[in-house]
N, CA, C and O atoms as CSV, one atom per row, in Angstrom:
chain,resi,resn,atom,element,x,y,z
A,1,MET,N,N,10.865,36.305,-13.838
A,1,MET,CA,C,10.607,34.991,-13.273
A,1,MET,C,C,9.143,34.873,-12.831
A,1,MET,O,O,8.464,33.898,-13.151
A,2,ILE,N,N,8.679,35.868,-12.102
A,2,ILE,CA,C,7.310,35.832,-11.591
A,2,ILE,C,C,6.314,35.862,-12.750
A,2,ILE,O,O,5.310,35.150,-12.724
A,3,LEU,N,N,6.585,36.672,-13.751
A,3,LEU,CA,C,5.680,36.749,-14.903
A,3,LEU,C,C,5.594,35.409,-15.626
A,3,LEU,O,O,4.512,34.996,-16.043
A,4,MET,N,N,6.729,34.731,-15.774
A,4,MET,CA,C,6.724,33.418,-16.426
A,4,MET,C,C,5.927,32.399,-15.621
A,4,MET,O,O,5.202,31.585,-16.193
A,5,LEU,N,N,6.056,32.438,-14.311
A,5,LEU,CA,C,5.297,31.510,-13.467
A,5,LEU,C,C,3.797,31.802,-13.525
A,5,LEU,O,O,2.983,30.880,-13.477
A,6,ILE,N,N,3.433,33.075,-13.627
A,6,ILE,CA,C,2.016,33.425,-13.741
A,6,ILE,C,C,1.450,32.911,-15.058
A,6,ILE,O,O,0.337,32.386,-15.095
A,7,VAL,N,N,2.211,33.060,-16.138
A,7,VAL,CA,C,1.760,32.554,-17.444
A,7,VAL,C,C,1.623,31.033,-17.401
A,7,VAL,O,O,0.651,30.483,-17.919
A,8,LEU,N,N,2.584,30.357,-16.788
A,8,LEU,CA,C,2.499,28.897,-16.678
A,8,LEU,C,C,1.321,28.476,-15.801
A,8,LEU,O,O,0.685,27.457,-16.070
A,9,PHE,N,N,1.027,29.242,-14.766
A,9,PHE,CA,C,-0.100,28.933,-13.898
A,9,PHE,C,C,-1.422,29.010,-14.670
A,9,PHE,O,O,-2.260,28.115,-14.564
A,10,PHE,N,N,-1.602,30.080,-15.442
A,10,PHE,CA,C,-2.835,30.202,-16.216
A,10,PHE,C,C,-2.905,29.152,-17.325
A,10,PHE,O,O,-3.990,28.682,-17.667
A,11,SER,N,N,-1.766,28.788,-17.880
A,11,SER,CA,C,-1.752,27.703,-18.863
A,11,SER,C,C,-2.167,26.389,-18.214
A,11,SER,O,O,-2.886,25.591,-18.817
A,12,ALA,N,N,-1.717,26.170,-16.997
A,12,ALA,CA,C,-2.098,24.951,-16.276
A,12,ALA,C,C,-3.598,24.941,-15.982
A,12,ALA,O,O,-4.231,23.886,-16.043
A,13,LEU,N,N,-4.165,26.086,-15.667
A,13,LEU,CA,C,-5.607,26.153,-15.449
A,13,LEU,C,C,-6.378,25.810,-16.718
A,13,LEU,O,O,-7.387,25.107,-16.665
A,14,LEU,N,N,-5.907,26.303,-17.851
A,14,LEU,CA,C,-6.561,25.975,-19.122
A,14,LEU,C,C,-6.435,24.484,-19.436
A,14,LEU,O,O,-7.366,23.873,-19.959
A,15,CYS,N,N,-5.291,23.910,-19.116
A,15,CYS,CA,C,-5.115,22.468,-19.337
A,15,CYS,C,C,-6.018,21.663,-18.415
A,15,CYS,O,O,-6.574,20.644,-18.826
A,16,LEU,N,N,-6.169,22.107,-17.182
A,16,LEU,CA,C,-7.085,21.411,-16.272
A,16,LEU,C,C,-8.518,21.468,-16.781
A,16,LEU,O,O,-9.272,20.506,-16.639
A,17,TYR,N,N,-8.890,22.592,-17.373
A,17,TYR,CA,C,-10.220,22.694,-17.971
A,17,TYR,C,C,-10.360,21.690,-19.114
A,17,TYR,O,O,-11.391,21.028,-19.229
A,18,ARG,N,N,-9.334,21.569,-19.960
A,18,ARG,CA,C,-9.381,20.629,-21.084
A,18,ARG,C,C,-9.434,19.190,-20.583
A,18,ARG,O,O,-10.127,18.352,-21.161
A,19,ILE,N,N,-8.705,18.907,-19.511
A,19,ILE,CA,C,-8.717,17.551,-18.953
A,19,ILE,C,C,-10.105,17.226,-18.395
A,19,ILE,O,O,-10.602,16.114,-18.577
A,20,GLN,N,N,-10.717,18.173,-17.729
A,20,GLN,CA,C,-12.019,17.925,-17.120
A,20,GLN,C,C,-13.141,17.855,-18.152
A,20,GLN,O,O,-14.002,16.980,-18.055
A,21,GLN,N,N,-13.153,18.750,-19.133
A,21,GLN,CA,C,-14.270,18.850,-20.065
A,21,GLN,C,C,-14.182,17.890,-21.246
A,21,GLN,O,O,-15.204,17.510,-21.816
A,22,GLY,N,N,-12.979,17.502,-21.610
A,22,GLY,CA,C,-12.872,16.516,-22.690
A,22,GLY,C,C,-12.983,17.104,-24.065
A,22,GLY,O,O,-12.160,17.977,-24.342
A,23,PRO,N,N,-13.811,16.789,-24.912
A,23,PRO,CA,C,-14.924,15.855,-24.965
A,23,PRO,C,C,-14.499,14.424,-25.268
A,23,PRO,O,O,-15.279,13.497,-25.054
A,24,THR,N,N,-13.284,14.227,-25.758
A,24,THR,CA,C,-12.852,12.862,-26.067
A,24,THR,C,C,-11.633,12.510,-25.232
A,24,THR,O,O,-10.999,13.377,-24.631
A,25,ILE,N,N,-11.318,11.223,-25.206
A,25,ILE,CA,C,-10.151,10.751,-24.448
A,25,ILE,C,C,-8.850,11.328,-25.015
A,25,ILE,O,O,-7.996,11.737,-24.227
A,26,PRO,N,N,-8.651,11.384,-26.343
A,26,PRO,CA,C,-7.410,11.995,-26.839
A,26,PRO,C,C,-7.253,13.467,-26.440
A,26,PRO,O,O,-6.134,13.925,-26.213
A,27,ASP,N,N,-8.361,14.210,-26.354
A,27,ASP,CA,C,-8.270,15.593,-25.877
A,27,ASP,C,C,-7.759,15.643,-24.443
A,27,ASP,O,O,-6.939,16.492,-24.094
A,28,ARG,N,N,-8.243,14.743,-23.635
A,28,ARG,CA,C,-7.781,14.687,-22.245
A,28,ARG,C,C,-6.318,14.257,-22.166
A,28,ARG,O,O,-5.569,14.739,-21.316
A,29,ALA,N,N,-5.917,13.351,-23.052
A,29,ALA,CA,C,-4.522,12.901,-23.063
A,29,ALA,C,C,-3.586,14.043,-23.436
A,29,ALA,O,O,-2.504,14.174,-22.865
A,30,VAL,N,N,-4.000,14.865,-24.389
A,30,VAL,CA,C,-3.185,16.027,-24.764
A,30,VAL,C,C,-3.082,16.994,-23.594
A,30,VAL,O,O,-2.020,17.566,-23.352
A,31,GLY,N,N,-4.179,17.181,-22.869
A,31,GLY,CA,C,-4.148,18.055,-21.700
A,31,GLY,C,C,-3.191,17.562,-20.633
A,31,GLY,O,O,-2.459,18.352,-20.036
A,32,VAL,N,N,-3.191,16.251,-20.388
A,32,VAL,CA,C,-2.271,15.677,-19.398
A,32,VAL,C,C,-0.824,15.823,-19.867
A,32,VAL,O,O,0.063,16.113,-19.064
A,33,ASP,N,N,-0.587,15.625,-21.156
A,33,ASP,CA,C,0.763,15.767,-21.700
A,33,ASP,C,C,1.261,17.203,-21.569
A,33,ASP,O,O,2.419,17.429,-21.217
A,34,ILE,N,N,0.412,18.151,-21.845
A,34,ILE,CA,C,0.816,19.554,-21.715
A,34,ILE,C,C,1.027,19.919,-20.248
A,34,ILE,O,O,1.907,20.721,-19.935
A,35,MET,N,N,0.230,19.340,-19.342
A,35,MET,CA,C,0.451,19.574,-17.911
A,35,MET,C,C,1.830,19.075,-17.487
A,35,MET,O,O,2.503,19.712,-16.678
A,36,GLY,N,N,2.246,17.936,-18.033
A,36,GLY,CA,C,3.590,17.435,-17.746
A,36,GLY,C,C,4.663,18.399,-18.237
A,36,GLY,O,O,5.661,18.631,-17.555
A,37,THR,N,N,4.450,18.953,-19.413
A,37,THR,CA,C,5.401,19.919,-19.960
A,37,THR,C,C,5.448,21.184,-19.107
A,37,THR,O,O,6.522,21.738,-18.876
A,38,ILE,N,N,4.298,21.637,-18.644
A,38,ILE,CA,C,4.257,22.819,-17.782
A,38,ILE,C,C,4.986,22.536,-16.471
A,38,ILE,O,O,5.709,23.394,-15.965
A,39,PHE,N,N,4.800,21.344,-15.921
A,39,PHE,CA,C,5.485,20.988,-14.681
A,39,PHE,C,C,6.998,20.948,-14.876
A,39,PHE,O,O,7.749,21.367,-13.995
A,40,VAL,N,N,7.446,20.448,-16.022
A,40,VAL,CA,C,8.881,20.444,-16.329
A,40,VAL,C,C,9.397,21.882,-16.428
A,40,VAL,O,O,10.482,22.188,-15.935
A,41,ASN,N,N,8.626,22.756,-17.060
A,41,ASN,CA,C,9.045,24.152,-17.175
A,41,ASN,C,C,9.132,24.837,-15.818
A,41,ASN,O,O,10.070,25.595,-15.569
A,42,ILE,N,N,8.179,24.584,-14.948
A,42,ILE,CA,C,8.220,25.179,-13.611
A,42,ILE,C,C,9.427,24.670,-12.838
A,42,ILE,O,O,10.085,25.439,-12.138
A,43,THR,N,N,9.723,23.385,-12.958
A,43,THR,CA,C,10.894,22.821,-12.280
A,43,THR,C,C,12.183,23.427,-12.817
A,43,THR,O,O,13.091,23.741,-12.047
A,44,ALA,N,N,12.269,23.592,-14.132
A,44,ALA,CA,C,13.477,24.171,-14.730
A,44,ALA,C,C,13.638,25.639,-14.340
A,44,ALA,O,O,14.749,26.082,-14.050
A,45,LEU,N,N,12.545,26.391,-14.332
A,45,LEU,CA,C,12.632,27.789,-13.910
A,45,LEU,C,C,13.066,27.905,-12.452
A,45,LEU,O,O,13.852,28.787,-12.107
A,46,THR,N,N,12.564,27.029,-11.608
A,46,THR,CA,C,12.971,27.037,-10.205
A,46,THR,C,C,14.450,26.698,-10.072
A,46,THR,O,O,15.155,27.287,-9.253
A,47,ALA,N,N,14.918,25.754,-10.873
A,47,ALA,CA,C,16.336,25.384,-10.838
A,47,ALA,C,C,17.220,26.553,-11.255
A,47,ALA,O,O,18.279,26.779,-10.670
A,48,ILE,N,N,16.788,27.284,-12.254
A,48,ILE,CA,C,17.588,28.425,-12.721
A,48,ILE,C,C,17.540,29.567,-11.707
A,48,ILE,O,O,18.570,30.165,-11.396
A,49,PHE,N,N,16.358,29.868,-11.196
A,49,PHE,CA,C,16.198,31.002,-10.292
A,49,PHE,C,C,16.937,30.807,-8.976
A,49,PHE,O,O,17.567,31.742,-8.480
A,50,TYR,N,N,16.872,29.600,-8.398
A,50,TYR,CA,C,17.505,29.331,-7.117
A,50,TYR,C,C,18.887,28.692,-7.248
A,50,TYR,O,O,19.516,28.362,-6.243
A,51,ASN,N,N,19.360,28.516,-8.480
A,51,ASN,CA,C,20.680,27.944,-8.758
A,51,ASN,C,C,20.836,26.566,-8.097
A,51,ASN,O,O,21.782,26.315,-7.351
A,52,LEU,N,N,19.876,25.687,-8.398
A,52,LEU,CA,C,19.888,24.323,-7.877
A,52,LEU,C,C,20.003,23.358,-9.056
A,52,LEU,O,O,18.997,23.020,-9.680
A,53,PRO,N,N,21.225,22.912,-9.363
A,53,PRO,CA,C,21.401,22.090,-10.565
A,53,PRO,C,C,20.718,20.728,-10.504
A,53,PRO,O,O,20.396,20.167,-11.552
A,54,TYR,N,N,20.488,20.177,-9.314
A,54,TYR,CA,C,19.843,18.870,-9.239
A,54,TYR,C,C,18.387,18.939,-9.686
A,54,TYR,O,O,17.824,17.926,-10.101
A,55,LEU,N,N,17.770,20.112,-9.607
A,55,LEU,CA,C,16.403,20.232,-10.095
A,55,LEU,C,C,16.332,20.133,-11.616
A,55,LEU,O,O,15.310,19.723,-12.167
A,56,MET,N,N,17.412,20.507,-12.292
A,56,MET,CA,C,17.444,20.349,-13.743
A,56,MET,C,C,17.463,18.864,-14.107
A,56,MET,O,O,16.835,18.454,-15.083
A,57,ASP,N,N,18.182,18.064,-13.324
A,57,ASP,CA,C,18.155,16.611,-13.536
A,57,ASP,C,C,16.747,16.061,-13.303
A,57,ASP,O,O,16.277,15.200,-14.048
A,58,LEU,N,N,16.089,16.560,-12.273
A,58,LEU,CA,C,14.726,16.138,-11.995
A,58,LEU,C,C,13.789,16.512,-13.137
A,58,LEU,O,O,12.902,15.735,-13.490
A,59,ALA,N,N,13.977,17.691,-13.714
A,59,ALA,CA,C,13.140,18.121,-14.840
A,59,ALA,C,C,13.326,17.200,-16.043
A,59,ALA,O,O,12.360,16.887,-16.740
A,60,ILE,N,N,14.550,16.770,-16.288
A,60,ILE,CA,C,14.813,15.858,-17.398
A,60,ILE,C,C,14.149,14.506,-17.148
A,60,ILE,O,O,13.579,13.915,-18.065
A,61,ILE,N,N,14.221,14.021,-15.923
A,61,ILE,CA,C,13.600,12.734,-15.589
A,61,ILE,C,C,12.085,12.820,-15.730
A,61,ILE,O,O,11.459,11.897,-16.251
A,62,ILE,N,N,11.495,13.915,-15.273
A,62,ILE,CA,C,10.048,14.102,-15.404
A,62,ILE,C,C,9.650,14.148,-16.873
A,62,ILE,O,O,8.628,13.579,-17.256
A,63,ALA,N,N,10.451,14.821,-17.701
A,63,ALA,CA,C,10.152,14.898,-19.132
A,63,ALA,C,C,10.211,13.522,-19.780
A,63,ALA,O,O,9.380,13.202,-20.630
A,64,LEU,N,N,11.183,12.708,-19.388
A,64,LEU,CA,C,11.274,11.354,-19.948
A,64,LEU,C,C,10.077,10.496,-19.538
A,64,LEU,O,O,9.516,9.774,-20.362
A,65,PHE,N,N,9.688,10.576,-18.264
A,65,PHE,CA,C,8.521,9.813,-17.818
A,65,PHE,C,C,7.246,10.284,-18.508
A,65,PHE,O,O,6.381,9.476,-18.847
A,66,SER,N,N,7.134,11.579,-18.713
A,66,SER,CA,C,5.967,12.110,-19.400
A,66,SER,C,C,5.913,11.610,-20.844
A,66,SER,O,O,4.844,11.263,-21.346
A,67,PHE,N,N,7.060,11.576,-21.502
A,67,PHE,CA,C,7.122,11.083,-22.878
A,67,PHE,C,C,6.747,9.603,-22.952
A,67,PHE,O,O,5.979,9.195,-23.823
A,68,ILE,N,N,7.288,8.808,-22.041
A,68,ILE,CA,C,6.986,7.376,-22.037
A,68,ILE,C,C,5.503,7.142,-21.725
A,68,ILE,O,O,4.876,6.264,-22.316
A,69,GLY,N,N,4.952,7.916,-20.811
A,69,GLY,CA,C,3.534,7.795,-20.498
A,69,GLY,C,C,2.653,8.166,-21.681
A,69,GLY,O,O,1.626,7.529,-21.916
A,70,THR,N,N,3.046,9.186,-22.422
A,70,THR,CA,C,2.288,9.576,-23.606
A,70,THR,C,C,2.339,8.488,-24.670
A,70,THR,O,O,1.333,8.200,-25.317
A,71,LEU,N,N,3.501,7.889,-24.851
A,71,LEU,CA,C,3.604,6.787,-25.813
A,71,LEU,C,C,2.737,5.603,-25.403
A,71,LEU,O,O,2.050,5.011,-26.236
A,72,ALA,N,N,2.770,5.261,-24.122
A,72,ALA,CA,C,1.965,4.132,-23.646
A,72,ALA,C,C,0.478,4.417,-23.807
A,72,ALA,O,O,-0.281,3.529,-24.195
A,73,LEU,N,N,0.054,5.637,-23.515
A,73,LEU,CA,C,-1.352,5.984,-23.659
A,73,LEU,C,C,-1.787,5.960,-25.117
A,73,LEU,O,O,-2.889,5.510,-25.430
A,74,SER,N,N,-0.942,6.435,-25.997
A,74,SER,CA,C,-1.302,6.412,-27.421
A,74,SER,C,C,-1.390,4.983,-27.948
A,74,SER,O,O,-2.267,4.675,-28.755
A,75,LYS,N,N,-0.498,4.116,-27.503
A,75,LYS,CA,C,-0.590,2.702,-27.896
A,75,LYS,C,C,-1.876,2.083,-27.356
A,75,LYS,O,O,-2.526,1.304,-28.052
A,76,TYR,N,N,-2.245,2.419,-26.132
A,76,TYR,CA,C,-3.467,1.887,-25.541
A,76,TYR,C,C,-4.701,2.374,-26.314
A,76,TYR,O,O,-5.627,1.601,-26.562
A,77,LEU,N,N,-4.709,3.647,-26.690
A,77,LEU,CA,C,-5.855,4.190,-27.419
A,77,LEU,C,C,-5.973,3.594,-28.815
A,77,LEU,O,O,-7.074,3.499,-29.357
A,78,GLU,N,N,-4.856,3.195,-29.396
A,78,GLU,CA,C,-4.888,2.538,-30.705
A,78,GLU,C,C,-5.176,1.051,-30.586
A,78,GLU,O,O,-5.311,0.358,-31.594
A,79,LYS,N,N,-5.270,0.557,-29.350
A,79,LYS,CA,C,-5.509,-0.853,-29.052
A,79,LYS,C,C,-4.409,-1.753,-29.627
A,79,LYS,O,O,-4.678,-2.836,-30.147
A,80,ARG,N,N,-3.169,-1.279,-29.519
A,80,ARG,CA,C,-2.016,-2.060,-29.928
A,80,ARG,C,C,-1.235,-2.465,-28.689
A,80,ARG,O,O,-1.378,-1.849,-27.633
A,81,SER,N,N,-0.416,-3.491,-28.812
A,81,SER,CA,C,0.380,-3.912,-27.660
A,81,SER,C,C,1.572,-2.970,-27.508
A,81,SER,O,O,1.959,-2.285,-28.454
A,82,LEU,N,N,2.144,-2.945,-26.317
A,82,LEU,CA,C,3.226,-2.020,-26.021
A,82,LEU,C,C,4.543,-2.429,-26.666
A,82,LEU,O,O,5.464,-1.615,-26.724
A,83,ASP,N,N,4.665,-3.655,-27.150
A,83,ASP,CA,C,5.927,-4.099,-27.723
A,83,ASP,C,C,5.997,-3.944,-29.240
A,83,ASP,O,O,6.951,-4.416,-29.859
A,84,ASP,N,N,5.012,-3.294,-29.849
A,84,ASP,CA,C,5.041,-3.058,-31.303
A,84,ASP,C,C,6.026,-1.984,-31.671
A,84,ASP,O,O,6.176,-1.662,-32.850
């Protein structure tokens, strides 16, 4: 458990570097999307380790919001409306 959290922590640091340095907006968007995935993984690992089933529901909700946010950002970057 601890080893997995350490790997996720260093992955999050690399994603923060990508978000900060860029060089383009899509690169930053990918970094934010991966940060959402890392956060979902940390929530799921915590749910499994502490045997808290409601955290698994929270992880699913976070994943759905992250997916919807990624879709909205990609539509915005393509300069298309959200109802296409």
